[in-house]
C-alpha positions, 0 to 999 in steps of 0.5 A: 285059160290056166295060170299060166296065160299071167306068167312072164316066163322068158319074158324081156319087161323093161320099167322106166321109172322103176326105181321108186315107191311104187315101182320096186312093187311092180319089180317084185312081182314082175320077177315073181312071174318070171320075168327078165327085168331091166329097170331104167331110173334115173335114181339107182339108189339101192334100197333094201328092197332093190338089194334083195332083188338082186341077190334073189334075182342076180341073172335076171335083174338090172337096174340102169341109170338112164336120164330119160329126158335123154333120147340118147341115153334111152337108146344106149340103154336100148342098145346094151338090153339088146347086146344080152337079149333077143327081144323087148316083149313088155315095155312099162312107162311109170316116170313122173316129175314134180316140179317146186310149186307142184302144189301151189295155187293155180294162178301161181304155177310157173310155165317152168312147172307146167312143163316139168310136169309134162316132162315127167308125166308124158313126154318121157312115155314118149321118147321111152316108146318111140325107142323101143317101138322098132324092136317090137315092130320088128318082132312084130309083137309086143305089150306096152303098160303106161301107168297114168291115173284116176285124175287123168279122167276126173278132176281133183276133189281140193277138199281132200287136201285141207290139213294135208302134208304133202307139200311138206313130204315131197316138195319143201320138208323144211316146212311144217306147214304147207297149203296144197293145191293139187297141180292141174298139170298133173291131170292134163298129163296123165289124161294125155297120156291115156288118149296117147295110148288109144293112139298107139294102140291104133297104129301100131295093131298091124304090128301086134303090139298091144298098147294100155294104160293104168289109172291106179287111185292114191296109193298109201304112203306112211310118211302121209299124215292121218288128216290126208289119209281119213279125207282121201279115204272118205270120198273112195267108196271102199273107204281107203287108199290103196296098198301099193301091191295092190296095182300089181295084178293089173300090171302082171294082166297087162303085161302077159299073155292073159290079155291078148285081146286087150288094147287101148284099154285104161284099166282102172285100179282106183277103189271106186273113185270114179265111179260116183 
């Protein structure tokens, strides 16, 4: 197998939730490997990174504002894409939503917050796959990649959150301190996404559609405090969190023809977190 098997030339890729911190890294890698890329995201704020991608890949990159909790909006985006492209070769799901009580103790988790977590991490992939899978069935080929998590495989070590500032970063920026408890809905939804991936792989194998998931470990975020970064690293065999670009290789592999006999697989990229 040559390097060309990893190329995405002439492939049309749809990346759901691709205008986030990690999604922009995926976008750059996908474009560098030659694909035409459509990013569906409710957030269409153009960061410097997005501006650069639009300038460099003017005819191969579009950022579409889509509320992917609404199937009608997804279908409209699909039809817009099909007006310009003959096929959709790859669908990548990496949506997520955090409710306001995301870091509260389990006993204080609200039903509303639980449902928001399920919506963002599990229901949106259901809606996007259901919307795009008819195209792949018709063309009798395709690759779907669901971004899950190592927390879809194992439970959280709650000790690493002692002294962490995650609540201040992601939920309540007006508070200097907030005791952090990892929310169980993330584990439930990501574990469900991994097994939903297996279900789809078995269901659509006859149509030559491959469905796989990727379970990254923690990704380094510059605003996370030293306490949390240290705690996380001490719990990981490689001794650190992942750099954002270290998940790109797994995405390119599963999206490309380098993985034509891989389906129903959960590719773990977690620095060894789940090996002990």
